[in-house]
N, C-alpha and C positions, 0 to 999 in steps of 0.2 A: 504494500500500500504506500503510495507516494504522499509525503507530507508537503503541503504547499502553504507558505506564509503569505500574509496580506501584501507584503512589499514585493513579492515575486509575481504578482498577478500581471495580466496583460492589459489591464485597463489604462486609460489615458493618464491617470495620475502617476502611475509608475513609469510609463514610457516617455513622459515629457523630459526626463533627464537622461535618456538612453545615450545620447551623443553629446552630452554636456558635461564638462569636467571642471571641477572647482579649481580656481587659480587665485593666487594672492593678488590683491589690487596694488600693493606696494612692494618695494624691495624688502626682502626678509631681513636685511641688515638693520632696518628701522624697528623690527620687532624686538621687544625686550627678551632677554633670556628667561626661561621659565624653569626654575630649579626644583620644583616639587614633583615633577613627573620623572619616574624612573622606569616605567614600563609603558609600552605603547603597542597597540594592535590596530592596524589599518586594514579594513576588509572592504574594498570597493566592489568586490564581486556581488555582494548582497545589498549593500547600501548605495549611497551616492558615489559617483566616480570622482576621483581626485587625480589631478595631473601628477605623474610621478615627480616632476620637477618641484611642484608645490610641496609634496610630501617631504622631499629631501630638504627643502628650505626650512620647513617647520622643524624637522628633526635636528637640523643644525643649530636650532635655538634652544635645545633641551640638553644642557650640560651634564645632568645627572642620569641621563638615559642609559640603562644597563641592559635592557631587554627590548627587542623590537621584532615584531612579526608583521610582515606586510605582504599583501597580495594585490596586484593591480589587474584590472580587466581592460584591455585595450582592443577588444573585438569591436571595432567601429570602422568607419570609412578608412580606406587605405591612406588617403592624404592626411587625415587627422591623426591616425596611428603613427605615421612617419614623423609628423610634426612633434607629437608628444615624446616619441623616443629620442629624436634629435635634441630637443630641449633638455631631456634627462641626461643625455651624454654630455652636453655642454656644461651643465651645472656641476656634474661630477668632475669633469676635467678642470674646471675653474677652482674647485675646492680641494684638489688633491695635489 
């Protein structure tokens, strides 16, 4: 028997964010460090999509982070997928 949650339905409410990825409106350097978070789990497969670059920028502002579990779903249009992956590569290269 398959279990289906309300956020996994095919109604318009769920599908409106299907090809929309959360991104930061400002540069992450302007975000203050948040030192109370030591574990983080990012599950975009089930909930809202977040651009991998945005996740990396947020993670970079968590100095006490010791445990991270992240999964990203980029099954979207080829052009958007390539753009998201390229932005992710650029931010990693810039910060390593």
